Backbone as CSV, one residue per row, in Angstrom:
resi,resn,N_x,N_y,N_z,CA_x,CA_y,CA_z,C_x,C_y,C_z
1,UNK,70.674,11.705,17.836,70.982,12.806,18.683,72.506,12.924,18.801
2,UNK,73.008,14.102,18.582,74.444,14.334,18.602,75.012,14.150,20.010
3,UNK,76.160,13.470,20.073,76.843,13.273,21.346,76.380,12.053,22.123
4,UNK,75.439,11.301,21.577,74.942,10.097,22.252,75.488,8.866,21.531
5,UNK,76.056,7.978,22.292,76.581,6.745,21.723,75.519,5.664,21.879
6,UNK,75.070,5.084,20.764,74.028,4.046,20.871,74.569,2.794,21.549
7,UNK,73.718,2.119,22.279,74.071,0.894,22.960,73.400,-0.263,22.221
8,UNK,74.209,-1.265,21.865,73.700,-2.451,21.186,74.234,-3.657,21.940
9,UNK,73.362,-4.617,22.204,73.808,-5.814,22.915,74.767,-6.621,22.057
10,UNK,75.577,-7.430,22.714,76.515,-8.298,22.003,76.008,-9.727,22.027
11,UNK,76.296,-10.436,20.961,75.959,-11.854,20.888,77.243,-12.632,21.071
12,UNK,77.388,-13.318,22.181,78.622,-14.030,22.476,78.519,-15.532,22.241
13,UNK,77.326,-16.033,22.050,77.125,-17.467,21.848,77.336,-17.787,20.372
14,UNK,78.008,-18.886,20.117,78.256,-19.312,18.734,77.413,-20.544,18.433
15,UNK,76.258,-20.334,17.858,75.410,-21.409,17.354,75.112,-21.064,15.913
16,UNK,74.773,-22.067,15.124,74.614,-21.826,13.704,73.307,-22.383,13.180
17,UNK,72.795,-21.715,12.186,71.700,-22.204,11.377,72.109,-21.948,9.934
18,UNK,71.582,-22.713,9.023,72.014,-22.618,7.629,70.811,-22.432,6.725
19,UNK,70.985,-21.609,5.730,69.930,-21.447,4.746,70.463,-21.838,3.382
20,UNK,69.705,-22.666,2.729,69.998,-23.073,1.357,69.030,-22.282,0.490
21,UNK,69.547,-21.665,-0.560,68.710,-20.793,-1.374,69.141,-20.848,-2.825
22,UNK,68.146,-20.783,-3.690,68.387,-20.638,-5.126,67.475,-19.533,-5.617
23,UNK,67.945,-18.783,-6.591,67.147,-17.689,-7.152,67.250,-17.745,-8.669
24,UNK,66.146,-17.445,-9.314,66.157,-17.306,-10.769,66.191,-15.812,-11.081
25,UNK,67.323,-15.300,-11.550,67.416,-13.867,-11.841,66.425,-13.402,-12.912
26,UNK,65.987,-14.303,-13.764,65.054,-13.944,-14.838,63.632,-13.716,-14.323
27,UNK,63.191,-14.547,-13.354,61.814,-14.460,-12.854,61.710,-13.874,-11.452
28,UNK,62.795,-13.947,-10.677,62.764,-13.494,-9.290,62.285,-14.565,-8.329
29,UNK,61.927,-15.730,-8.834,61.444,-16.818,-7.987,62.614,-17.409,-7.206
30,UNK,62.368,-17.681,-5.929,63.402,-18.259,-5.073,62.912,-19.560,-4.455
31,UNK,63.858,-20.339,-3.983,63.577,-21.552,-3.211,64.521,-21.508,-2.022
32,UNK,63.977,-21.577,-0.820,64.798,-21.478,0.383,64.424,-22.540,1.395
33,UNK,65.420,-23.070,2.066,65.218,-23.987,3.182,66.157,-23.592,4.309
34,UNK,65.638,-23.479,5.504,66.455,-23.250,6.696,66.755,-24.624,7.277
35,UNK,68.043,-24.914,7.448,68.461,-26.250,7.854,69.351,-26.182,9.102
36,UNK,69.398,-27.264,9.878,70.205,-27.268,11.104,71.702,-27.439,10.870
37,UNK,72.068,-27.879,9.667,73.488,-28.073,9.352,73.673,-27.972,7.833
38,UNK,74.906,-27.860,7.410,75.233,-27.822,5.983,76.103,-29.026,5.688
39,UNK,75.510,-30.020,5.049,76.235,-31.228,4.697,75.555,-31.869,3.488
40,UNK,76.043,-33.015,3.089,75.509,-33.680,1.901,74.037,-34.040,2.067
41,UNK,73.663,-34.523,3.228,72.276,-34.914,3.468,71.322,-33.725,3.308
42,UNK,71.664,-32.605,3.919,70.786,-31.439,3.810,70.818,-30.842,2.406
43,UNK,71.963,-30.926,1.739,72.035,-30.453,0.351,71.148,-31.305,-0.544
44,UNK,71.111,-32.602,-0.324,70.239,-33.475,-1.102,68.763,-33.140,-0.868
45,UNK,68.400,-32.819,0.367,67.026,-32.400,0.660,66.705,-31.120,-0.111
46,UNK,67.627,-30.169,-0.098,67.406,-28.921,-0.818,67.266,-29.163,-2.318
47,UNK,68.139,-29.971,-2.889,68.074,-30.245,-4.331,66.745,-30.878,-4.725
48,UNK,66.259,-31.806,-3.912,64.973,-32.441,-4.210,63.831,-31.421,-4.098
49,UNK,63.896,-30.552,-3.112,62.874,-29.514,-2.942,62.875,-28.560,-4.126
50,UNK,64.056,-28.108,-4.514,64.185,-27.209,-5.658,63.675,-27.872,-6.932
51,UNK,64.050,-29.116,-7.140,63.642,-29.850,-8.330,62.122,-29.982,-8.404
52,UNK,61.495,-30.294,-7.289,60.031,-30.428,-7.267,59.348,-29.090,-7.471
53,UNK,59.894,-28.036,-6.827,59.289,-26.700,-6.955,59.315,-26.236,-8.408
54,UNK,60.381,-26.543,-9.097,60.556,-26.112,-10.486,60.595,-27.326,-11.416
55,UNK,59.664,-28.237,-11.231,59.712,-29.522,-11.942,59.614,-29.403,-13.456
56,UNK,59.066,-28.322,-13.969,58.950,-28.152,-15.422,60.075,-27.307,-16.006
57,UNK,61.078,-27.016,-15.202,62.179,-26.159,-15.632,63.492,-26.938,-15.644
58,UNK,64.404,-26.481,-16.475,65.790,-26.968,-16.465,66.558,-25.952,-15.635
59,UNK,67.217,-26.390,-14.592,67.864,-25.491,-13.637,69.378,-25.616,-13.754
60,UNK,70.034,-24.490,-13.916,71.490,-24.440,-13.818,71.776,-23.792,-12.469
61,UNK,72.273,-24.589,-11.547,72.470,-24.144,-10.176,73.913,-23.724,-9.957
62,UNK,74.106,-22.452,-9.702,75.420,-21.857,-9.464,75.823,-22.129,-8.012
63,UNK,76.974,-22.776,-7.826,77.425,-23.129,-6.478,78.931,-22.945,-6.352
64,UNK,79.368,-22.751,-5.102,80.805,-22.783,-4.863,81.206,-24.260,-4.740
65,UNK,82.428,-24.505,-4.395,82.902,-25.886,-4.342,83.014,-26.397,-2.913
66,UNK,82.025,-26.058,-2.093,81.968,-26.600,-0.731,81.897,-28.117,-0.829
67,UNK,82.394,-28.793,0.182,82.438,-30.243,0.158,81.093,-30.893,-0.107
68,UNK,80.031,-30.336,0.452,78.699,-30.915,0.260,78.105,-30.569,-1.108
69,UNK,78.773,-29.721,-1.887,78.344,-29.430,-3.265,79.026,-30.342,-4.279
70,UNK,80.147,-30.924,-3.908,80.961,-31.654,-4.884,81.109,-33.141,-4.593
71,UNK,80.575,-33.617,-3.500,80.732,-35.018,-3.133,80.033,-35.947,-4.131
72,UNK,80.564,-37.144,-4.269,79.933,-38.129,-5.153,78.620,-38.645,-4.564
73,UNK,78.360,-38.360,-3.301,77.118,-38.785,-2.651,75.969,-37.807,-2.909
74,UNK,76.258,-36.717,-3.608,75.213,-35.754,-3.940,74.304,-36.356,-5.004
75,UNK,73.007,-36.287,-4.767,72.026,-36.856,-5.695,71.413,-35.726,-6.513
76,UNK,72.019,-35.445,-7.651,71.576,-34.355,-8.502,70.315,-34.770,-9.277
77,UNK,69.206,-34.067,-9.087,67.988,-34.399,-9.836,68.199,-34.217,-11.335
78,UNK,67.382,-34.877,-12.122,67.530,-34.839,-13.581,67.395,-33.442,-14.166
79,UNK,66.580,-32.587,-13.546,66.360,-31.254,-14.106,67.313,-30.193,-13.532
80,UNK,68.326,-30.628,-12.784,69.286,-29.691,-12.185,70.697,-30.005,-12.684
81,UNK,71.386,-28.965,-13.139,72.781,-29.076,-13.568,73.603,-28.167,-12.647
82,UNK,74.677,-28.703,-12.091,75.563,-27.906,-11.232,76.536,-27.117,-12.097
83,UNK,76.686,-25.850,-11.766,77.672,-24.984,-12.413,78.507,-24.385,-11.288
84,UNK,79.785,-24.734,-11.257,80.636,-24.345,-10.132,81.382,-23.045,-10.404
85,UNK,81.390,-22.217,-9.389,82.111,-20.943,-9.441,83.612,-21.173,-9.312
86,UNK,84.398,-20.267,-9.873,85.843,-20.330,-9.608,86.089,-20.045,-8.113
87,UNK,87.215,-20.515,-7.575,87.518,-20.262,-6.162,87.532,-18.765,-5.831
88,UNK,87.093,-18.452,-4.616,87.138,-17.093,-4.069,86.388,-16.080,-4.925
89,UNK,85.231,-16.466,-5.432,84.458,-15.539,-6.271,82.974,-15.516,-5.906
90,UNK,82.633,-15.344,-4.638,81.219,-15.346,-4.261,80.415,-14.227,-4.925
91,UNK,81.098,-13.174,-5.349,80.398,-12.053,-5.988,79.755,-12.452,-7.315
92,UNK,80.131,-13.600,-7.864,79.532,-14.074,-9.111,78.227,-14.839,-8.879
93,UNK,77.909,-15.115,-7.634,76.701,-15.873,-7.308,75.574,-14.899,-6.948
94,UNK,74.476,-14.881,-7.731,73.377,-13.944,-7.458,72.778,-14.084,-6.056
95,UNK,72.825,-15.278,-5.468,72.274,-15.482,-4.130,73.010,-14.636,-3.090
96,UNK,74.296,-14.401,-3.308,75.069,-13.586,-2.359,74.479,-12.185,-2.207
97,UNK,73.879,-11.667,-3.264,73.251,-10.351,-3.203,72.013,-10.375,-2.315
98,UNK,71.324,-11.487,-2.324,70.173,-11.638,-1.425,70.642,-11.665,0.019
99,UNK,71.740,-12.410,0.288,72.276,-12.445,1.670,72.641,-11.047,2.141
100,UNK,73.279,-10.289,1.261,73.679,-8.922,1.622,72.464,-8.093,2.032
101,UNK,71.402,-8.188,1.252,70.189,-7.424,1.549,69.530,-7.897,2.844
102,UNK,69.479,-9.202,3.048,68.886,-9.715,4.284,69.672,-9.269,5.509
103,UNK,70.998,-9.352,5.424,71.815,-8.907,6.563,71.590,-7.426,6.847
104,UNK,71.614,-6.608,5.810,71.510,-5.158,5.995,70.123,-4.722,6.449
105,UNK,69.080,-5.335,5.902,67.728,-4.842,6.151,66.947,-5.592,7.221
106,UNK,67.399,-6.765,7.608,66.635,-7.543,8.578,67.438,-7.967,9.807
107,UNK,68.776,-7.919,9.738,69.577,-8.414,10.852,70.546,-7.386,11.423
108,UNK,70.577,-6.196,10.866,71.495,-5.164,11.335,71.168,-4.771,12.774
109,UNK,72.165,-4.832,13.643,72.037,-4.454,15.054,70.971,-5.248,15.802
110,UNK,70.857,-6.528,15.505,69.904,-7.383,16.208,70.656,-8.515,16.902
111,UNK,70.184,-8.869,18.069,70.660,-10.058,18.758,69.434,-10.898,19.101
112,UNK,69.654,-12.170,19.353,68.554,-13.089,19.580,68.831,-13.923,20.818
113,UNK,67.775,-14.254,21.545,67.913,-15.044,22.772,68.178,-16.520,22.484
114,UNK,67.597,-17.025,21.381,67.741,-18.443,21.069,67.964,-18.628,19.572
115,UNK,68.458,-19.802,19.219,68.629,-20.125,17.814,67.266,-20.239,17.125
116,UNK,66.268,-20.709,17.847,64.915,-20.773,17.281,64.402,-19.379,16.905
117,UNK,64.720,-18.378,17.710,64.285,-17.013,17.374,65.038,-16.484,16.149
118,UNK,66.282,-16.918,15.949,67.018,-16.566,14.732,66.315,-17.189,13.530
119,UNK,65.988,-18.483,13.649,65.298,-19.170,12.559,63.958,-18.512,12.240
120,UNK,63.207,-18.139,13.272,61.910,-17.482,13.054,62.084,-16.161,12.326
121,UNK,63.074,-15.385,12.752,63.306,-14.086,12.115,63.827,-14.272,10.689
122,UNK,64.656,-15.263,10.486,65.167,-15.554,9.148,64.020,-15.962,8.223
123,UNK,63.108,-16.779,8.720,61.951,-17.177,7.919,61.109,-15.954,7.547
124,UNK,60.869,-15.085,8.535,60.125,-13.855,8.253,60.851,-13.011,7.203
125,UNK,62.159,-12.835,7.383,62.936,-11.983,6.479,62.893,-12.512,5.049
126,UNK,63.096,-13.798,4.895,63.077,-14.388,3.547,61.701,-14.231,2.916
127,UNK,60.666,-14.573,3.669,59.312,-14.471,3.119,58.952,-13.036,2.762
128,UNK,59.346,-12.101,3.611,59.042,-10.696,3.342,59.836,-10.175,2.141
129,UNK,61.132,-10.452,2.133,61.997,-9.927,1.076,61.662,-10.511,-0.288
130,UNK,61.346,-11.801,-0.331,61.134,-12.448,-1.622,59.722,-12.271,-2.180
131,UNK,58.876,-11.544,-1.482,57.542,-11.222,-2.020,57.641,-10.351,-3.263
132,UNK,58.650,-9.496,-3.293,58.789,-8.523,-4.375,59.685,-9.102,-5.474
133,UNK,59.064,-9.805,-6.419,59.828,-10.457,-7.483,60.596,-9.455,-8.340
134,UNK,60.017,-8.274,-8.561,60.715,-7.266,-9.367,62.006,-6.814,-8.683
135,UNK,61.963,-6.654,-7.371,63.172,-6.252,-6.639,64.229,-7.352,-6.706
136,UNK,63.814,-8.609,-6.600,64.747,-9.726,-6.694,65.381,-9.757,-8.081
137,UNK,64.561,-9.597,-9.111,65.086,-9.598,-10.482,66.082,-8.458,-10.681
138,UNK,65.712,-7.282,-10.217,66.593,-6.120,-10.383,67.913,-6.325,-9.641
139,UNK,67.844,-6.933,-8.471,69.033,-7.143,-7.662,69.960,-8.201,-8.253
140,UNK,69.398,-9.258,-8.815,70.218,-10.409,-9.206,70.494,-10.552,-10.693
141,UNK,69.748,-9.876,-11.523,69.912,-10.064,-12.965,71.110,-9.278,-13.483
142,UNK,71.935,-9.966,-14.247,73.079,-9.321,-14.882,72.616,-8.786,-16.236
143,UNK,72.835,-7.527,-16.459,72.444,-6.929,-17.738,73.638,-6.872,-18.664
144,UNK,73.499,-7.485,-19.819,74.554,-7.496,-20.809,74.237,-6.463,-21.877
145,UNK,75.268,-5.820,-22.378,75.071,-4.842,-23.458,75.002,-5.528,-24.781
């Protein structure tokens, strides 16, 4: 309606939840874990989960150089190879496109009463969005001429 300014609540509390995600641009299959923190321990849990989910595949995992991605304490499964992005280049990581879509389509103009409600909504958003493998493939696959 013209002349009406929409009212949206503000979120002033700073609490965090973390999602670890991998996507195969060729198949559209994803692996996601919502975690309470981002560190070496949680990264190791994610790597083991990804490795088991795709146990018959060789995985090249595209990552930035966050401390928990590069530490010597990281336990890289045999079927996973780390491939590190150049600094300041998140646009080269296909997972970033998934984050963009989740933010725009599931979190735009939303506030939450608790961190648990954020986690619940994030779980719903991931499960709903990743149902459509063709959309994931189209979004993340790089087409070469």
